PLY file of the C-alpha trace (Angstrom):
ply
format ascii 1.0
element vertex 83
property float x
property float y
property float z
element edge 82
property int vertex1
property int vertex2
end_header
102.75 59.64 85.06
105.27 60.44 83.08
103.44 59.01 79.84
100.41 60.71 81.11
102.27 63.97 81.70
104.01 64.09 78.12
100.68 63.20 76.70
99.08 66.52 78.78
96.98 64.74 80.83
96.68 66.21 83.93
96.04 64.28 87.23
92.19 63.53 87.52
91.42 64.87 91.08
88.31 63.09 91.26
90.10 59.68 91.28
91.59 59.63 94.74
92.65 56.33 95.49
93.69 57.07 99.16
95.85 58.81 101.51
99.23 58.12 102.95
101.27 59.99 105.54
105.14 60.41 105.26
107.15 61.29 108.36
110.42 63.40 107.67
112.25 66.24 109.21
109.89 66.07 112.36
106.49 66.63 110.34
104.08 64.42 109.18
103.16 65.02 105.38
99.44 63.91 103.78
100.18 62.32 100.62
96.89 61.73 98.21
97.22 59.34 96.07
95.20 59.29 92.66
94.78 57.15 89.47
95.61 58.46 86.22
93.60 57.86 83.32
96.60 55.88 81.71
96.61 53.78 84.94
99.55 55.16 86.62
98.91 56.38 90.20
100.19 60.22 90.74
100.95 61.10 94.66
100.29 64.86 95.42
102.33 66.02 98.41
100.83 68.37 100.74
103.79 70.26 101.85
102.23 73.55 102.17
100.02 76.03 100.10
102.74 76.66 97.48
104.63 73.59 97.73
102.58 70.50 96.07
104.97 68.63 94.15
103.68 65.96 92.46
105.17 62.23 91.59
103.85 59.49 89.34
104.76 55.54 88.96
103.32 52.80 88.30
102.06 51.80 91.49
101.37 53.42 94.76
104.26 51.59 96.58
106.34 52.54 94.19
105.09 56.45 94.15
105.67 56.14 98.04
109.11 55.23 97.87
109.79 57.53 95.77
108.30 60.67 97.41
109.87 59.35 101.06
113.20 59.42 99.12
112.41 63.05 97.64
111.80 64.46 100.85
114.44 63.00 102.89
116.85 64.20 100.16
115.22 67.97 100.17
115.26 67.91 104.20
118.97 67.05 104.06
119.62 69.82 101.48
118.04 72.50 103.23
119.23 71.70 106.60
123.07 71.81 104.92
122.08 75.26 103.59
120.65 76.27 106.84
124.36 75.26 108.66
0 1
1 2
2 3
3 4
4 5
5 6
6 7
7 8
8 9
9 10
10 11
11 12
12 13
13 14
14 15
15 16
16 17
17 18
18 19
19 20
20 21
21 22
22 23
23 24
24 25
25 26
26 27
27 28
28 29
29 30
30 31
31 32
32 33
33 34
34 35
35 36
36 37
37 38
38 39
39 40
40 41
41 42
42 43
43 44
44 45
45 46
46 47
47 48
48 49
49 50
50 51
51 52
52 53
53 54
54 55
55 56
56 57
57 58
58 59
59 60
60 61
61 62
62 63
63 64
64 65
65 66
66 67
67 68
68 69
69 70
70 71
71 72
72 73
73 74
74 75
75 76
76 77
77 78
78 79
79 80
80 81
81 82
């Protein structure tokens, strides 16, 4: 999606191709997967009403791996700040 975002093309929310769930920090986070016009896959993480980061990649598997990595890093950083 980097290429799509740079081209100014938003995620097309009508091209939902699936929903997966990531377990992180004792939570289950739904992740919506969309097919972009340029052929990439965008993952929208439904963390909260204000937090919905979007990660893009060439395949759903690569996007989900990036989502899991990002959430683990975020939760690790939050835990360190809270300690």
